[in-house]
C-alpha positions as CSV (number, residue, x, y, z in Angstrom):
1,M,22.4,46.6,-23.0
2,P,23.0,42.6,-23.0
3,V,26.6,41.8,-23.8
4,P,26.0,38.5,-26.2
5,N,28.5,35.8,-25.9
6,P,28.1,34.0,-29.4
7,A,30.6,31.1,-28.6
8,A,28.5,30.3,-25.4
9,M,25.1,30.5,-27.5
10,E,26.7,28.2,-30.3
11,F,27.7,25.7,-27.9
12,F,24.2,25.8,-26.4
13,L,22.5,25.5,-29.7
14,T,24.7,22.4,-30.8
15,R,25.3,20.8,-27.6
16,R,24.5,17.0,-27.2
17,S,25.3,14.2,-24.8
18,R,27.4,11.3,-25.9
19,P,26.0,7.8,-25.2
20,A,28.0,6.3,-22.4
21,K,28.6,3.1,-24.2
22,I,30.9,4.9,-26.7
23,L,33.0,6.6,-24.2
24,R,36.6,5.2,-23.6
25,P,39.9,6.4,-22.3
26,P,41.6,8.5,-22.0
27,V,39.4,10.0,-19.3
28,P,39.8,13.5,-17.6
29,T,42.8,13.5,-14.9
30,R,42.2,14.9,-11.4
31,E,43.4,18.2,-12.4
32,E,41.2,18.0,-15.7
33,L,38.1,17.2,-13.9
34,A,38.6,20.0,-11.0
35,P,37.4,22.9,-13.1
36,I,34.4,20.7,-14.6
37,L,33.5,20.0,-11.1
38,T,33.9,23.5,-10.1
39,A,31.8,24.7,-13.1
40,A,28.9,22.3,-12.1
41,A,28.9,23.6,-8.5
42,R,28.0,27.1,-9.7
43,V,24.4,26.0,-10.5
44,P,21.4,28.1,-8.7
45,D,21.5,27.1,-5.1
46,H,18.7,29.0,-3.2
47,G,20.1,29.5,0.4
48,K,23.6,28.5,-0.4
49,L,22.6,25.0,0.8
50,E,24.8,23.0,-1.5
51,P,22.2,20.3,-1.4
52,W,24.4,18.0,-3.5
53,R,27.9,16.4,-3.4
54,F,30.1,14.4,-5.8
55,I,31.4,10.9,-5.8
56,V,34.1,10.5,-8.4
57,L,34.0,6.9,-9.7
58,E,37.4,5.7,-11.2
59,K,37.6,2.2,-13.0
60,A,38.5,0.0,-9.9
61,A,35.4,1.4,-8.1
62,L,33.3,1.0,-11.1
63,T,34.3,-2.6,-11.4
64,R,33.4,-3.0,-7.7
65,L,30.2,-1.6,-8.5
66,A,29.3,-3.8,-11.2
67,T,29.9,-6.7,-9.2
68,L,27.6,-5.5,-6.5
69,S,24.9,-4.6,-9.0
70,E,24.9,-8.0,-10.3
71,T,24.8,-9.5,-7.0
72,R,21.8,-6.9,-6.0
73,G,20.1,-7.6,-9.1
74,A,19.9,-11.3,-8.5
75,A,19.0,-10.6,-4.9
76,M,16.0,-8.4,-5.9
77,G,14.8,-11.0,-8.6
78,L,15.3,-8.5,-11.5
79,D,14.9,-9.5,-15.2
80,P,18.3,-10.8,-16.2
81,D,18.5,-8.5,-19.1
82,R,17.9,-5.7,-16.9
83,V,20.4,-6.8,-14.4
84,T,23.0,-7.1,-17.4
85,K,22.3,-3.6,-18.6
86,G,22.9,-2.1,-15.0
87,V,26.1,-4.3,-14.7
88,M,27.3,-3.1,-18.3
89,Q,26.7,0.5,-17.6
90,L,29.4,0.2,-14.8
91,A,31.6,-2.3,-16.2
92,D,32.2,-0.7,-19.4
93,A,32.8,2.7,-17.7
94,D,36.4,4.2,-16.9
95,L,35.0,7.3,-15.2
96,A,31.7,8.2,-13.8
97,I,30.8,11.1,-11.2
98,A,27.9,10.3,-9.0
99,V,25.8,13.4,-8.2
100,V,24.3,13.0,-4.8
101,H,21.2,14.9,-3.6
102,V,22.0,15.6,0.1
103,P,18.7,17.0,1.5
104,R,19.1,20.1,3.8
105,T,16.4,21.0,6.5
106,T,15.3,24.2,6.1
107,E,12.0,26.1,6.4
108,K,13.3,28.7,3.7
109,V,14.1,26.6,0.7
110,P,11.7,23.9,-0.3
111,E,13.0,20.2,-1.0
112,I,11.9,20.4,-4.7
113,E,14.1,23.4,-5.0
114,Q,16.8,21.6,-3.6
115,I,16.2,18.7,-5.9
116,L,15.9,20.9,-9.1
117,S,19.5,22.4,-7.9
118,A,21.0,18.6,-8.0
119,G,19.4,18.3,-11.4
120,A,20.9,21.7,-12.7
121,V,24.5,20.3,-11.3
122,C,24.0,16.9,-13.4
123,L,23.3,19.0,-16.6
124,T,26.2,21.7,-16.1
125,L,28.6,18.7,-15.1
126,V,27.8,17.2,-18.5
127,N,28.1,20.7,-20.4
128,A,31.3,21.6,-18.8
129,A,32.8,18.2,-19.7
130,L,31.4,18.8,-23.2
131,A,32.9,22.2,-23.5
132,S,36.1,20.7,-22.1
133,G,36.3,18.5,-25.3
134,W,35.1,15.5,-23.5
135,G,32.2,13.1,-24.3
136,A,29.8,12.9,-21.3
137,S,26.3,11.6,-20.7
138,W,23.9,11.6,-17.7
139,L,22.3,8.3,-16.6
140,T,20.8,6.4,-13.7
141,G,19.3,3.2,-13.8
142,W,17.9,0.6,-11.3
143,H,20.8,0.3,-9.3
144,M,21.0,4.1,-8.7
145,H,17.7,4.0,-7.1
146,D,18.3,0.9,-5.0
147,R,18.8,2.0,-1.4
148,E,20.8,-0.9,-0.5
149,F,23.0,-0.6,-3.4
150,C,23.7,3.1,-2.9
151,R,24.2,2.6,0.9
152,E,26.8,-0.6,0.3
153,G,28.3,0.7,-2.9
154,L,28.5,4.5,-2.4
155,G,28.2,4.9,1.3
156,L,25.3,7.0,1.0
157,A,24.0,8.2,4.1
158,E,20.0,8.0,5.1
159,G,17.8,10.5,2.7
160,E,20.7,10.9,0.3
161,W,20.3,9.7,-3.5
162,V,21.7,9.6,-6.9
163,A,20.4,12.5,-8.9
164,G,22.6,11.4,-12.0
165,L,25.6,9.5,-12.8
166,I,27.6,11.4,-15.2
167,H,30.0,9.3,-17.4
168,I,32.8,11.2,-19.0
169,G,35.6,10.1,-21.3
170,T,36.6,10.2,-25.0
171,E,34.0,9.4,-27.7
172,A,34.8,6.4,-29.9
173,N,32.8,7.7,-32.5
174,T,30.1,10.5,-33.5
175,P,26.7,9.1,-33.4
176,P,24.0,11.0,-35.6
177,D,22.1,13.9,-33.8
178,R,18.5,13.0,-32.6
179,P,15.4,15.0,-33.5
180,R,15.1,18.1,-31.4
181,P,11.8,19.6,-29.9
182,D,9.6,21.9,-32.1
183,I,10.0,25.0,-30.1
184,A,6.7,26.4,-31.3
185,A,4.9,23.5,-30.4
186,I,5.9,23.6,-26.6
187,T,5.9,27.3,-26.3
188,T,3.2,29.5,-25.1
189,W,3.3,33.2,-25.1
190,V,1.3,35.3,-22.5
191,S,1.0,39.2,-23.5
192,K,-1.5,40.1,-20.8
């Protein structure tokens, strides 16, 4: 017989990300972040490949990356509003974790399964932060998809890319919940 965990189920039925722009200090210490990262690394990982890694970005690193984002956006000729949005995502943050997809060469586990595992790390990282009492949000943005930004700013190797930038902090306010999917409309039952 199954052994239910009502507290965990209640968490999943009510969980919601917090917009990064409302996250403020304090942020988790290294000691407080350790169990959150540990939980995130317990996702399905076919072949035990660990096709992901973490880069914890503290305030000084985020400030440096905001400057690089501005430089890269201008060099790429991006719309100034788009550049500003990317810059502010970094400049306004006090702590973010880049979840980096690290593809592993293997014939047993297709790359798509490795990518899905990296996505599972992102969501579990958000959920572990939320379950620990912090606000958290999963973002990316044009800069996280720019190869030069990622190479210069994050030191990513060839083939690596950012699956998510997880912002964690204390929420300044509680925004209203958003509409949720109609489960009946998106579910098909197959009996035979």
